[in-house]
C-alpha positions as CSV (number, residue, x, y, z in Angstrom):
1,M,0.0,0.0,0.0
2,S,2.8,2.4,0.9
3,A,4.6,1.7,-2.4
4,A,1.5,2.3,-4.4
5,A,0.8,5.5,-2.5
6,A,4.3,6.8,-3.2
7,L,4.0,5.9,-6.9
8,L,0.6,7.7,-7.2
9,S,1.5,10.6,-4.9
10,Y,-1.3,9.7,-2.6
11,S,-1.3,9.0,1.2
12,P,-1.2,5.3,2.2
13,S,-4.6,5.8,4.0
14,A,-6.2,7.1,0.8
15,V,-5.0,4.1,-1.2
16,S,-6.3,1.8,1.6
17,Q,-9.7,3.5,1.5
18,Q,-9.9,3.1,-2.2
19,M,-9.1,-0.6,-2.0
20,T,-11.7,-1.1,0.7
21,A,-14.3,0.6,-1.4
22,L,-13.3,-1.6,-4.4
23,E,-13.9,-4.7,-2.2
24,H,-17.4,-3.4,-1.4
25,E,-18.1,-2.9,-5.0
26,T,-16.9,-6.3,-6.1
27,G,-18.2,-8.2,-3.1
28,V,-15.0,-10.2,-2.8
29,R,-11.9,-9.9,-0.6
30,L,-9.0,-8.5,-2.6
31,F,-6.2,-8.4,0.0
32,E,-5.1,-10.6,2.9
33,R,-2.5,-9.9,5.5
34,A,1.0,-11.2,5.0
35,G,3.4,-10.4,7.8
36,R,3.5,-6.7,8.3
37,G,2.0,-6.1,4.9
38,V,-0.8,-7.4,2.6
39,R,-0.8,-9.4,-0.6
40,P,-3.5,-9.7,-3.3
41,T,-5.9,-12.6,-3.4
42,D,-6.7,-14.6,-6.6
43,A,-9.7,-12.3,-7.1
44,A,-7.5,-9.2,-7.0
45,L,-5.1,-10.8,-9.5
46,L,-8.0,-11.6,-11.8
47,L,-9.4,-8.1,-11.5
48,C,-5.9,-6.7,-12.2
49,E,-5.7,-8.7,-15.4
50,H,-9.0,-7.4,-16.7
51,A,-8.2,-3.9,-15.5
52,T,-4.9,-3.9,-17.5
53,R,-6.9,-4.8,-20.7
54,V,-9.5,-2.2,-20.0
55,L,-6.9,0.5,-19.5
56,A,-5.1,-0.5,-22.6
57,S,-8.3,-0.3,-24.6
58,I,-9.0,3.2,-23.1
59,Q,-5.5,4.2,-24.2
60,D,-6.0,2.8,-27.7
61,A,-9.3,4.9,-27.9
62,E,-7.5,8.0,-26.8
63,D,-4.7,7.4,-29.3
64,A,-7.2,6.8,-32.1
65,I,-9.1,10.0,-31.3
66,A,-5.9,12.0,-31.1
67,A,-4.8,10.6,-34.5
68,L,-8.2,11.4,-36.0
69,A,-8.1,14.9,-34.6
70,S,-4.6,15.6,-35.9
71,G,-5.3,14.3,-39.4
72,H,-3.3,11.1,-39.2
73,S,-6.2,8.7,-39.7
74,G,-9.9,8.7,-40.4
75,R,-12.0,9.6,-43.4
76,I,-13.2,12.9,-44.9
77,R,-16.1,13.0,-47.4
78,V,-16.4,15.9,-49.8
79,G,-19.5,16.7,-51.8
80,A,-19.4,18.9,-54.9
81,F,-21.6,20.0,-57.8
82,P,-20.7,18.2,-61.1
83,T,-18.5,20.7,-62.8
84,A,-16.5,21.4,-59.6
85,G,-16.2,17.7,-59.0
86,S,-14.5,17.2,-62.4
87,S,-12.3,20.3,-62.5
88,L,-11.7,22.2,-59.2
89,V,-11.9,19.5,-56.6
90,P,-9.5,16.8,-58.0
91,G,-6.5,19.0,-57.5
92,A,-7.5,19.8,-54.0
93,L,-8.0,16.1,-53.2
94,A,-4.5,15.3,-54.5
95,A,-2.9,18.1,-52.4
96,F,-4.8,16.9,-49.3
97,Q,-3.8,13.3,-49.9
98,A,-0.1,14.3,-50.1
99,L,-0.5,16.0,-46.7
100,H,-2.6,13.3,-45.1
101,P,-1.8,10.0,-46.7
102,S,-3.5,8.0,-44.0
103,V,-6.8,9.7,-44.2
104,A,-9.3,8.1,-46.6
105,L,-11.1,10.3,-49.1
106,D,-14.6,10.1,-50.6
107,L,-16.0,12.4,-53.3
108,V,-19.7,12.4,-54.1
109,V,-21.6,14.5,-56.6
110,V,-24.3,16.5,-54.9
111,E,-27.1,18.3,-56.8
112,S,-27.8,21.9,-55.8
113,D,-31.3,21.2,-54.5
114,E,-30.0,18.7,-51.9
115,A,-26.6,20.0,-51.2
116,I,-27.2,21.7,-47.8
117,T,-29.5,18.9,-46.6
118,T,-26.7,16.3,-47.4
119,L,-24.2,18.4,-45.5
120,R,-26.4,18.8,-42.4
121,S,-27.3,15.0,-42.4
122,G,-23.6,14.2,-41.7
123,S,-23.1,12.3,-45.0
124,I,-20.3,14.7,-45.9
125,E,-18.0,17.0,-44.0
126,V,-17.2,19.5,-46.7
127,L,-19.5,20.8,-49.4
128,V,-18.5,22.7,-52.6
129,A,-21.6,24.6,-53.8
130,V,-22.8,27.5,-55.8
131,E,-24.7,29.9,-53.6
132,E,-26.4,33.2,-54.2
133,R,-24.3,35.3,-51.8
134,S,-21.4,37.6,-52.2
135,P,-18.1,37.2,-50.4
136,G,-18.9,40.0,-48.0
137,D,-22.3,38.7,-47.0
138,V,-23.0,37.6,-43.4
139,P,-24.2,34.0,-43.3
140,D,-27.9,33.7,-42.4
141,D,-27.5,30.2,-40.9
142,D,-25.1,28.4,-38.6
143,L,-22.9,26.9,-41.3
144,V,-19.2,27.8,-41.8
145,R,-18.3,29.1,-45.2
146,R,-15.2,30.0,-47.2
147,H,-15.5,31.8,-50.5
148,L,-13.5,29.9,-53.2
149,L,-14.0,31.9,-56.4
150,A,-16.3,33.8,-58.7
151,D,-16.7,31.4,-61.7
152,P,-17.2,33.6,-64.8
153,F,-19.6,32.7,-67.6
154,R,-18.5,32.7,-71.2
155,V,-20.5,32.8,-74.4
156,V,-20.3,29.6,-76.4
157,L,-21.0,30.1,-80.2
158,P,-20.9,27.9,-83.2
159,R,-17.5,28.3,-84.9
160,T,-19.3,29.5,-88.0
161,H,-21.1,32.3,-86.1
162,P,-20.2,35.8,-87.3
163,L,-19.4,36.9,-83.7
164,A,-17.0,34.0,-83.3
165,A,-14.4,36.1,-85.0
166,K,-14.4,38.6,-82.2
167,R,-12.3,38.5,-79.0
168,W,-15.1,40.0,-76.9
169,V,-18.8,39.7,-77.5
170,D,-21.3,42.4,-76.9
171,L,-24.3,40.7,-75.4
172,A,-26.7,43.2,-77.0
173,L,-25.7,41.7,-80.4
174,L,-27.1,38.3,-79.2
175,A,-30.5,39.6,-78.3
176,S,-32.3,37.9,-81.2
177,E,-30.4,34.6,-80.7
178,R,-32.0,31.4,-79.5
179,W,-30.3,30.2,-76.2
180,I,-29.5,26.8,-74.9
181,G,-30.4,26.4,-71.2
182,V,-28.9,23.9,-68.8
183,S,-31.4,22.2,-66.5
184,S,-28.7,20.9,-64.1
185,C,-27.8,24.4,-63.1
186,P,-31.1,26.2,-62.1
187,G,-31.7,28.9,-59.6
188,H,-28.7,31.1,-59.0
189,C,-26.9,30.3,-62.3
190,R,-30.0,31.1,-64.3
191,L,-30.6,34.4,-62.4
192,V,-27.0,35.5,-63.0
193,I,-27.3,34.8,-66.8
194,E,-30.7,36.5,-67.1
195,A,-29.5,39.6,-65.1
196,A,-26.6,40.0,-67.5
197,C,-28.9,39.8,-70.5
198,M,-31.3,42.3,-68.9
199,R,-28.4,44.7,-68.5
200,A,-27.8,44.3,-72.2
201,G,-31.4,45.2,-72.9
202,F,-33.1,41.8,-73.6
203,R,-34.5,38.7,-72.0
204,P,-33.0,35.4,-73.3
205,V,-35.4,33.1,-75.2
206,Y,-34.5,29.5,-74.6
207,A,-34.9,27.2,-77.5
208,I,-34.0,24.0,-75.7
209,D,-32.7,22.8,-72.3
210,A,-29.7,20.5,-72.0
211,D,-29.0,18.2,-69.1
212,E,-25.4,19.2,-68.7
213,Y,-23.0,21.8,-70.0
214,S,-21.2,19.3,-72.2
215,T,-24.6,18.5,-73.9
216,A,-25.2,22.2,-74.3
217,Q,-21.9,22.5,-76.3
218,G,-23.2,19.8,-78.6
219,F,-26.4,21.7,-79.2
220,V,-24.4,24.9,-79.9
221,A,-22.1,23.0,-82.3
222,A,-25.2,21.7,-84.2
223,G,-26.4,25.3,-84.6
224,L,-29.4,25.0,-82.3
225,G,-28.5,28.2,-80.4
226,V,-25.9,29.9,-78.3
227,A,-25.2,29.3,-74.6
228,F,-23.6,30.6,-71.4
229,V,-21.1,28.2,-69.9
230,P,-19.1,28.8,-66.7
231,M,-15.3,28.4,-66.9
232,L,-15.3,25.4,-64.5
233,A,-17.4,23.6,-67.0
234,L,-15.0,24.4,-69.8
235,G,-11.8,23.2,-68.2
236,S,-12.2,19.5,-68.8
237,A,-13.8,19.2,-72.3
238,L,-14.5,21.6,-75.2
239,H,-16.4,20.6,-78.3
240,P,-14.2,21.2,-81.4
241,D,-17.0,23.0,-83.3
242,V,-17.7,25.8,-80.8
243,A,-15.9,29.1,-80.0
244,V,-15.7,30.4,-76.5
245,R,-15.7,34.2,-76.1
246,R,-15.6,36.6,-73.2
247,I,-18.4,39.0,-72.6
248,K,-17.8,42.7,-73.1
249,G,-18.3,44.8,-69.9
250,A,-19.2,43.3,-66.5
251,Q,-18.6,39.6,-66.4
252,P,-21.5,37.5,-65.1
253,A,-20.2,34.9,-62.6
254,R,-21.5,32.4,-60.2
255,Q,-20.2,32.3,-56.6
256,V,-18.5,29.1,-55.5
257,W,-18.2,28.3,-51.8
258,A,-16.8,25.7,-49.5
259,V,-19.2,24.9,-46.7
260,T,-19.0,22.8,-43.5
261,R,-20.7,22.3,-40.2
262,P,-19.7,24.0,-37.0
263,A,-19.2,20.7,-35.2
264,V,-16.3,19.7,-37.6
265,A,-15.1,23.1,-38.7
266,D,-12.1,23.1,-36.4
267,Q,-10.9,19.6,-37.1
268,V,-7.5,19.4,-38.7
269,P,-8.6,17.3,-41.7
270,V,-11.5,19.7,-42.4
271,L,-9.3,22.8,-42.0
272,S,-6.7,21.2,-44.3
273,M,-9.3,20.3,-46.9
274,L,-10.7,23.9,-46.9
275,A,-7.1,25.2,-47.4
276,C,-6.5,22.8,-50.3
277,L,-9.8,23.9,-52.0
278,E,-8.8,27.6,-51.6
279,A,-5.4,26.9,-53.1
280,A,-7.0,24.9,-56.0
281,A,-9.4,27.8,-56.6
282,K,-6.5,30.3,-56.7
283,E,-4.6,28.1,-59.2
284,F,-7.7,27.8,-61.4
285,L,-8.2,31.6,-61.4
286,R,-4.5,32.2,-62.2
287,D,-4.0,29.5,-64.9
288,V,-7.4,29.5,-66.6
289,V,-9.5,32.5,-65.9
290,E,-7.0,35.4,-65.6
291,A,-4.7,34.2,-68.3
292,A,-6.8,35.5,-71.1
293,P,-5.6,34.8,-74.7
294,V,-4.2,37.8,-76.6
295,S,-5.9,36.8,-79.8
296,P,-8.5,34.3,-81.0
297,E,-5.6,32.2,-82.4
298,T,-4.1,31.8,-78.8
299,P,-6.2,29.1,-77.0
300,L,-6.1,29.0,-73.2
301,G,-6.0,25.6,-71.5
302,G,-8.4,24.1,-74.1
303,A,-11.0,26.6,-73.1
304,F,-10.5,29.0,-76.0
305,Q,-10.4,27.8,-79.6
306,P,-9.1,29.7,-82.6
307,S,-11.9,31.1,-84.7
308,A,-12.3,30.5,-88.4
309,R,-11.7,34.2,-89.2
310,P,-9.2,36.7,-87.8
311,S,-10.3,39.1,-85.2
312,D,-11.8,42.4,-86.4
313,E,-11.9,43.9,-82.9
314,R,-9.1,45.3,-80.8
């Protein structure tokens, strides 16, 4: 008892009282006198054996929680809308995996109408979403957000279209055109597009709706109309028979955010994933959006194709 008390920095009487209380709890005798001291009974040795395993299990649990909190183990699930999932997010995931090789990664495509619900349900930890809010807006809910980028829209024209020869397109010149809509990007995206057209003095007339931006390019190439396509949707694939042009004046853009829940916002893997998404967004803006071609003959990352005629606009 004295040796145990010295090891634990307790008084011998405190240790003795604890052992007496333990005997009452177990209903068996744990110690018997042996000369001037005591020795453990078989019941005490059995209890000690189990206690050792229990304490080891508790230590394992503490170590596992510490590894999870520090980003050395566990799993992080990221949800993203389709065009971000194919262009922006992969680079962020690769950077995250290099930093946290022992953390498992899951990426799921989340449609806009169910994105926030999926995040709140706990099915994902980080959401990449398009939201109708500016970077300076104060959140109107309890979610934690980081603004990633303003994803600008471009006009996609058939390569034979007269305006395909220009470097910049005046939207007012497209007032009488038929437009290709994209049903997978309703809400905020459609509002941004229509607001830009209204500033140019017209309301777009939609001839047909495509399921995806890639399908919209096919419709444009076939001469069924013209379309607005955001840069994130142009980075991975461009139809050879379309021309992509910037819009003269204010550039319509959709706002892309990274969103997470307060309960996980301060966890190391989540913080690291948010940082990787921000870095990927900056790289995308630098390498794709801001590096504008100097002429129609100078394509940018596959997103800008040379037109059939030389530019007639400076």
